[in-house]
VOGU-3710 file (C-alpha; in Angstrom, 3 decimals, decimal comma):
1> mgsmhlnyfl> 0,000/0,000/0,000  1,353/3,461/-0,883  2,398/5,766/1,926  -0,255/8,211/3,175  2,088/10,706/4,861  0,808/13,520/2,577  -2,863/12,509/2,568  -5,537/15,157/3,073  -7,219/13,236/5,908  -3,878/12,970/7,709
11> lkglavelsa> -3,407/16,752/7,418  -6,963/17,326/8,573  -6,381/15,221/11,702  -2,944/16,759/12,186  -4,493/20,247/12,116  -6,690/19,256/15,070  -3,648/18,042/17,028  -1,590/21,150/16,222  -4,419/23,507/17,130  -4,564/21,880/20,563
21> elgsavltga> -0,774/21,825/20,996  0,073/25,233/19,559  -2,992/27,314/20,532  -1,561/30,673/21,749  2,026/29,372/21,269  4,634/31,908/20,177  6,685/31,238/17,057  10,214/31,937/18,315  12,368/30,728/15,408  12,305/29,852/11,724
31> fsqqkeemil> 15,561/28,754/10,130  17,156/26,400/7,640  20,456/24,567/7,917  19,855/21,962/5,236  18,781/22,418/1,639  14,997/22,243/1,153  14,256/21,987/4,879  12,854/24,531/7,350  12,703/24,226/11,115  10,029/26,073/13,094
41> efytasgkqf> 10,432/26,598/16,835  7,464/27,413/19,089  7,138/28,238/22,773  3,800/26,805/23,923  1,359/28,129/26,487  2,400/25,290/28,812  6,028/26,466/28,736  7,451/23,813/26,398  9,394/24,075/23,159  7,745/22,512/20,136
51> yvqahlqpsf> 9,427/21,923/16,768  8,071/21,423/13,271  10,481/20,024/10,684  9,316/20,669/7,118  11,383/18,457/4,832  10,584/19,552/1,266  13,119/17,783/-0,927  11,588/16,903/-4,333  12,429/13,222/-3,843  10,796/13,077/-0,410
61> tclafpkvfh> 8,431/15,519/1,275  7,360/15,020/4,879  6,523/16,805/8,119  8,117/15,712/11,386  7,909/16,919/14,969  11,190/16,226/16,790  11,069/16,610/20,569  14,510/18,221/20,568  16,367/20,019/17,796  19,864/21,466/18,150
71> rarrnsidlf> 20,524/24,314/15,777  23,946/24,289/14,125  26,288/27,174/14,888  27,291/27,468/11,253  25,547/27,220/7,890  22,208/28,175/9,414  20,015/30,989/8,120  17,001/32,744/9,676  13,855/32,932/7,528  10,470/34,667/7,385
81> pemigqrvvk> 11,294/37,360/10,004  7,762/38,818/9,809  6,279/35,889/11,713  8,838/35,692/14,550  7,167/36,570/17,868  3,666/36,003/16,499  1,167/33,825/18,356  -0,565/30,876/16,740  -4,326/31,159/16,370  -5,090/27,713/14,945
91> aeapildrvl> -4,096/25,102/12,368  -6,370/24,013/9,546  -6,484/21,850/6,415  -8,979/24,050/4,569  -9,468/22,127/1,335  -9,514/18,589/0,002  -5,854/18,870/-0,883  -2,374/18,373/0,574  -2,226/21,747/2,286  -1,871/22,660/5,974
101> vlylrdglel> -2,184/26,241/7,264  -1,013/27,797/10,535  -2,950/31,000/11,220  -0,952/33,597/13,147  -1,837/36,962/14,615  -1,664/40,165/12,534  -3,229/38,495/9,495  -0,306/36,147/8,834  -0,784/32,641/7,452  1,975/30,040/7,108
111> vfklhgnksn> 1,006/27,591/4,362  2,556/24,130/4,067  1,964/23,231/0,418  2,833/19,526/0,308  2,678/18,837/-3,424  5,545/16,380/-3,913  8,346/17,889/-6,007  6,525/21,249/-5,979  6,202/21,405/-2,201  6,786/24,779/-0,602
121> llllkngevi> 6,252/26,996/2,438  4,418/30,257/1,814  3,908/33,192/4,149  0,783/35,254/3,457  -0,348/38,538/4,953  -3,991/39,420/4,569  -4,319/36,788/1,840  -1,307/37,946/-0,244  1,894/35,894/-0,588  4,842/37,864/0,810
131> rlfrnqlkad> 7,471/35,089/1,263  8,395/31,816/-0,418  10,749/29,223/1,033  11,562/27,708/-2,365  11,848/30,894/-4,382  12,260/29,046/-7,671  8,565/28,077/-7,556  7,409/31,480/-8,820  3,892/30,248/-9,534  3,325/30,037/-5,765
141> lrfewpmate> 3,327/33,847/-5,628  -0,181/33,560/-7,108  -1,261/30,654/-4,899  -4,961/30,780/-3,921  -7,537/28,412/-2,458  -11,086/28,610/-1,086  -10,790/29,718/2,525  -13,940/27,917/3,692  -13,427/24,368/4,957  -14,952/21,834/2,622
151> tcqwhlpdse> -16,266/18,467/3,670  -16,221/15,188/1,797  -19,582/14,057/0,459  -19,327/10,277/0,844  -21,312/7,896/-1,317  -20,920/4,168/-1,979  -18,844/3,853/-5,207  -19,881/1,355/-7,874  -16,466/1,064/-9,561  -12,792/1,901/-9,232
161> qdvkssypfa> -13,322/4,696/-11,760  -16,083/6,118/-9,548  -13,568/6,231/-6,663  -10,993/8,030/-8,846  -13,447/10,666/-10,042  -15,228/11,203/-6,699  -12,237/11,007/-4,314  -9,081/12,006/-6,279  -7,441/13,111/-3,010  -7,704/9,594/-1,530
171> saaihrflqq> -8,530/7,249/-4,408  -5,365/5,112/-4,187  -5,730/4,642/-0,437  -9,452/3,789/-0,703  -8,923/1,275/-3,507  -6,041/-0,461/-1,764  -7,944/-0,629/1,509  -10,895/-2,318/-0,191  -8,580/-4,554/-2,192  -6,733/-5,619/0,963
181> kgsgyppaad> -10,041/-6,457/2,571  -10,955/-8,601/-0,433  -13,817/-6,357/-1,492  -15,031/-5,650/-5,011  -17,346/-2,840/-6,153  -19,657/-1,765/-4,784  -18,189/-2,607/-1,338  -20,338/-3,792/1,543  -21,937/-0,902/3,424  -20,344/-1,833/6,763
191> lwkemiqhle> -16,874/-2,081/5,166  -17,334/1,296/3,509  -18,401/2,755/6,838  -15,291/1,313/8,494  -13,084/2,862/5,827  -14,737/6,297/6,263  -14,174/6,092/10,017  -10,478/5,389/9,464  -10,184/8,495/7,318  -12,381/10,876/9,299
201> qpkafiderg> -10,845/9,796/12,648  -7,314/8,943/11,479  -4,706/7,020/13,441  -1,055/6,573/12,520  0,239/3,132/11,553  3,713/2,285/10,225  4,375/-0,770/8,057  8,098/-1,644/7,969  7,920/-4,910/6,059  9,330/-3,434/2,844
211> plpvfslftl> 12,664/-1,808/2,025  11,181/1,577/2,994  8,558/2,179/5,702  4,969/3,011/4,759  2,777/5,450/6,691  -0,902/4,521/6,755  -4,175/5,594/8,308  -5,307/1,950/8,110  -3,929/-1,123/9,753  -3,507/-3,821/7,130
221> dqndtlfksl> -1,223/-6,176/9,029  -1,093/-7,283/12,658  2,581/-6,247/12,788  1,849/-2,617/11,873  2,886/-0,227/14,656  0,136/2,027/16,072  1,172/5,437/17,470  -0,516/7,567/20,106  -0,772/10,588/17,813  -0,415/11,490/14,166
231> seglshffrr> 2,532/13,788/14,897  4,367/11,029/16,764  3,687/8,585/13,925  4,904/11,063/11,297  8,081/11,759/13,263  8,831/8,052/13,577  8,056/7,512/9,893  10,393/10,357/8,884  13,295/9,019/10,987  12,852/5,455/9,772
241> yqykkqlgal> 12,437/6,527/6,143  15,634/8,584/6,228  17,484/5,786/8,034  16,361/3,086/5,613  16,924/5,309/2,592  20,496/5,945/3,691  20,898/2,258/4,483  19,619/1,325/1,024  21,873/3,881/-0,668  24,964/2,566/1,132
251> kgelnrvlqk> 24,027/-1,032/0,411  23,481/-0,146/-3,232  26,877/1,537/-3,489  28,661/-1,339/-1,767  26,791/-3,826/-3,925  27,913/-1,920/-7,024  31,550/-2,011/-5,871  31,387/-5,712/-5,041  29,621/-6,610/-8,281  32,223/-4,658/-10,232
261> rksalmdqiq> 34,979/-6,501/-8,389  33,241/-9,831/-8,986  32,882/-9,110/-12,698  36,547/-8,146/-12,944  37,629/-11,341/-11,175  35,462/-13,486/-13,433  36,907/-11,747/-16,509  40,439/-12,293/-15,245  39,747/-15,983/-14,596  38,252/-16,341/-18,086
271> qannrlkeld> 41,206/-14,566/-19,698  43,668/-16,745/-17,798  41,798/-19,928/-18,774  41,724/-18,819/-22,411  45,468/-18,229/-22,324  46,033/-21,662/-20,755  44,035/-23,236/-23,582  46,141/-21,374/-26,127  49,331/-22,591/-24,483  47,993/-26,133/-24,292
281> qeqpksqwad> 47,207/-26,135/-28,006  50,603/-24,698/-28,946  53,467/-27,138/-29,469  56,117/-26,486/-26,785  59,174/-24,895/-28,349  61,334/-27,328/-26,385  60,076/-29,976/-28,833  61,190/-27,771/-31,739  64,588/-27,526/-30,089  64,757/-31,318/-29,601
291> llmaymheve> 63,895/-31,866/-33,266  66,422/-29,299/-34,489  69,152/-30,838/-32,363  68,225/-34,299/-33,697  68,534/-33,114/-37,328  71,320/-30,580/-36,741  73,753/-32,607/-38,889  71,504/-32,019/-41,914  71,526/-28,219/-41,615  73,838/-26,467/-44,055
301> pgqteitvqd> 75,656/-23,240/-43,004  73,380/-20,207/-43,580  70,303/-22,396/-44,028  67,198/-20,626/-42,554  64,722/-23,512/-42,486  64,583/-27,295/-42,489  61,699/-29,751/-42,858  61,909/-32,687/-40,461  59,792/-35,599/-39,305  58,079/-34,549/-36,047
311> fyrnqsltlk> 58,232/-37,715/-33,971  56,131/-36,045/-31,249  53,122/-35,686/-33,559  54,056/-38,133/-36,314  53,969/-35,531/-39,088  56,376/-33,399/-41,080  57,305/-30,005/-39,621  59,216/-27,060/-41,075  61,555/-25,391/-38,573  62,698/-21,830/-39,268
321> iksglnpqqq> 66,158/-20,758/-38,140  66,672/-17,050/-37,507  69,229/-15,463/-39,792  72,577/-15,136/-38,062  71,980/-18,024/-35,657  73,389/-21,506/-35,969  71,161/-24,515/-35,130  72,537/-24,814/-31,594  71,909/-21,137/-30,845  68,360/-21,391/-32,267
331> aekwyksaqn> 67,705/-24,480/-30,112  68,948/-22,642/-26,992  66,588/-19,760/-27,792  63,676/-22,192/-28,047  64,626/-23,958/-24,818  64,609/-20,600/-23,010  61,260/-19,743/-24,547  59,902/-23,099/-23,355  61,125/-22,325/-19,852  59,277/-18,996/-19,948
341> rhleinslqg> 56,185/-20,852/-21,178  56,396/-23,138/-18,138  56,707/-20,111/-15,862  53,707/-18,484/-17,558  51,585/-21,620/-17,111  52,471/-21,793/-13,393  51,737/-18,096/-12,998  48,378/-18,388/-14,777  47,333/-21,388/-12,684  48,322/-19,576/-9,482
351> nienrkvlla> 46,444/-16,468/-10,525  43,325/-18,495/-11,329  43,343/-20,161/-7,914  43,989/-16,831/-6,205  41,084/-15,180/-7,998  38,784/-18,081/-7,218  39,512/-17,540/-3,535  38,784/-13,819/-3,932  35,623/-14,576/-5,902  34,338/-16,824/-3,124
361> kvdellesle> 35,047/-14,028/-0,637  33,170/-11,490/-2,759  30,158/-13,832/-3,006  30,251/-14,244/0,767  30,338/-10,473/1,218  27,432/-9,982/-1,183  25,360/-12,493/0,756  26,199/-10,791/4,055  25,448/-7,372/2,573  21,984/-8,448/1,454
371> aetdlnqlqe> 21,084/-9,404/5,030  22,658/-6,306/6,654  20,185/-3,954/8,353  22,462/-1,953/10,649  23,648/1,419/9,341  26,577/1,600/11,777  27,728/-1,828/10,652  27,615/-0,630/7,039  29,865/2,295/7,979  32,378/-0,297/9,160
381> wilafkpgpe> 31,981/-2,100/5,835  32,940/1,091/4,019  36,029/1,541/6,193  36,993/-2,049/5,425  37,313/-1,128/1,744  40,035/1,413/2,528  43,693/1,061/3,549  44,811/1,119/7,163  44,352/4,140/9,402  47,987/5,191/9,027
391> vessdhvafr> 47,131/6,548/5,550  44,788/9,496/5,104  42,126/8,827/2,509  42,924/12,058/0,681  46,388/10,656/-0,078  45,497/7,299/-1,521  42,136/7,574/-3,211  43,632/8,498/-6,574  45,783/5,367/-6,828  44,631/2,262/-8,614
401> eeevmghliw> 43,998/-0,137/-5,788  43,546/-3,881/-5,426  43,540/-6,297/-2,519  45,002/-9,793/-2,865  45,052/-12,291/0,031  44,695/-9,432/2,510  47,579/-7,428/0,982  46,839/-4,025/-0,530  48,419/-3,208/-3,908  48,760/0,390/-5,090
411> vgknenqndl> 49,497/1,384/-8,689  50,507/4,918/-9,665  48,571/6,429/-12,567  51,208/8,922/-13,722  54,685/10,261/-12,981  53,559/12,556/-10,179  51,612/9,747/-8,540  54,664/7,512/-8,810  56,574/10,089/-6,753  53,710/10,361/-4,251
421> llkmahkddl> 53,542/6,582/-3,947  57,253/6,466/-3,021  56,775/9,197/-0,407  53,867/7,361/1,212  55,555/3,960/1,208  57,051/2,316/4,282  60,653/1,182/3,920  59,550/-2,482/4,108  56,767/-2,191/1,512  57,572/-4,114/-1,676
431> wlhardvags> 58,213/-1,949/-4,753  57,807/-3,291/-8,309  58,417/-1,917/-11,795  58,671/-3,303/-15,338  62,363/-3,585/-16,131  64,095/-1,180/-18,551  60,904/0,549/-19,751  58,678/3,410/-18,654  55,706/2,404/-16,530  53,801/2,711/-13,267
441> hvlirrrpgh> 55,363/2,216/-9,881  53,572/-0,568/-7,988  53,635/-1,041/-4,236  52,537/-3,928/-2,031  51,741/-2,553/1,415  53,411/-4,454/4,211  51,427/-6,330/6,863  53,589/-6,502/10,001  54,438/-10,114/10,793  53,271/-11,406/7,402
451> pfpkpviera> 55,630/-12,222/4,505  54,635/-11,325/0,958  52,979/-14,453/-0,542  54,144/-15,484/-4,003  50,659/-15,085/-5,586  50,524/-11,503/-4,263  53,931/-10,663/-5,751  52,931/-12,281/-9,054  49,688/-10,294/-9,197  51,477/-7,006/-8,424
461> aalaawyskr> 54,116/-7,840/-11,051  51,394/-8,519/-13,628  49,952/-5,075/-12,886  53,393/-3,457/-13,188  53,839/-5,185/-16,566  50,356/-4,162/-17,761  50,841/-0,498/-16,849  54,140/-0,253/-18,738  55,471/-0,059/-22,288  55,661/-3,888/-22,258
471> rtdslcpvmy> 51,887/-4,317/-21,991  51,667/-6,179/-25,315  54,573/-8,574/-24,607  53,731/-12,202/-23,954  56,071/-12,128/-20,943  57,574/-9,146/-19,164  60,521/-8,980/-16,722  59,480/-7,118/-13,564  61,975/-6,096/-10,896  60,956/-6,025/-7,245
481> tprkyvrkik> 62,667/-5,008/-4,041  61,855/-3,488/-0,612  61,118/0,227/-0,839  64,239/1,059/1,180  66,417/0,096/-1,813  64,671/2,541/-4,160  65,991/6,112/-4,260  64,626/9,186/-6,014  67,275/10,644/-8,314  68,077/14,156/-7,132
491> ggapglvrvd> 66,995/16,652/-9,754  65,606/13,858/-11,909  62,280/13,888/-13,708  59,144/12,829/-11,779  59,047/9,069/-11,244  62,758/8,569/-12,047  64,506/6,400/-9,445  67,670/4,381/-8,786  67,374/0,796/-7,515  70,247/-0,490/-5,362
501> reevlmvkpa> 69,317/-4,179/-5,382  66,568/-6,138/-7,079  65,085/-9,460/-8,058  63,361/-10,159/-11,376  60,138/-12,042/-12,076  58,817/-12,999/-15,535  55,051/-12,498/-15,769  52,232/-12,152/-18,275  50,906/-8,541/-18,275  47,376/-8,474/-16,821
511> p> 45,071/-5,607/-15,826
//
C-alpha cells in the first residue's frame, strides 16, 4: 500500500492536534540549515518548546515533529522574520488537498503546500503571498484556495473509476484498503463505513515490512505499529524513512563495488583460462629444439629452415632458423622460450586459484550485505574497503587499488603519482616496476608479521607489466625489491629512481 504521509485526511487530523498543541504558542524561530528543509520553533502556552520540521526535498516531502532540535552554529540561516514573535491562532487543512495552514496573529498565514516535487512553504499577509521558502517556484506567488473548509460528500462507489473521479485526493488509499479487505465494487456498506471512520478519525500506523517504511491511516497487518498521535507517527516515519533510505543507498553503493569486483575477477579468470588453452594447443618450443638438435647434422651453413619428421606428432614439420643463428643457438633460444612458457603456465594457474579464492570471498560479502540492516555496521563495511588508518584517505584515493590475500596493492597512474607513492611507502613495503621501460610504480603494502605471498607478488608484477610499455609482450621482466632500496634521483624527472638491489620475475601482463 502506498504511503499516506501527505494525505488530506492525515493533514486534517494533524491540524486538530496542532491547534490543541500550539494554541496561543509563540513562534520563536524559523531557520534552515539543510537544503529544502525549514525548522520552526514554538514556545507553547504550557512552557514547552515545540518543533516542526518541514522536509521539502523533491524526492521526499514530509513533516516531522522532533522533541529536541539542536541548531547548528554554522551554515544556518534565519527565515520569514515577519512571523517571529507572532502567536498561533489555529491550524487548519482548509481544502480537500495536501495543504496545511497555521494561522498567526496580525493576518499572517503560514502555508505548508505539500505537493511532492513542488512542495513549498508560503507566508501570506492578509491573503497575499509575501514570502516563499523555495523561491524558484514562482507560480506560488499567485497561490490561492477557497478559505472555507470543505467536507467530503461520501457515497458508496460502484467502480474503481467512480472512486478516482469522486475522491481524487484519496482514491489510491481507498482502492487499496478495499482490495486488501478482499472487497469488489460496490463494497459492503459496513466495510465502507469502516473505511470512512479510518479516514475521518485517522490514526497513525507504520508498516516496515518493505525496504522503505509506509505510513498509513489503516492497519492492514497485525505487525503494523500504532502510534498515540499522528505527529508522533509522522516523526517516527520520517526518521525510519531517512534511516532506511540511507541504508539502502549505502548497500546499493557497496553492492555496485562488489559486483564490479566480482565481474573483474570473473573476466580475469576467463582470460587466464583462455590463455592456458592457447598454451595447451601450442606445441612447446622445447620440442622444436629437440627436433632441431636431432637433425642438426643435416643443416647447411646459412640455411634458414629445415623440414623434419616430427616424432612427437608423427607428421612433417618445417623449422625456421633465424638469420645469423646456428642450429645450436636457435635451439637454446627455443629452450629458453619453453622455460618462460612453463613459468607463464604456473603463474596463470596460481592467478586463477587466487582469484577463485577472492571470488568466493566477494560472493560471501554480497550475501552478508543483502542481510545487513544496521547502518553503523555498514559504515564499518565502508572503512573495510580502505587502507589502514595510518594513511589518510585524501592521499590514496587516486591510486589504482587492489587487494590480494589481505595485501593491498597500489598502482601509480602517472609520474607525479609515482613520486607520491614512493613518499607514502614504508621502507619495508615491496616496490615493483617493469624492467628497462617506462611504466607505473607498484607497491605492495606491508602487513607486520606477514611475509609477501608469491601469488601476491605475481599479481602485483602482472599489474606493473600491464601499466608499462611492455603491456603487449607475452612475458615481461618485472623487478621487485623493498622500498628502502629505491631512491629518487636528485633533480631527476618525476618518477625517475635508482634501484640499489633487485630481483626479477617474468610475468604475463594483466590488468
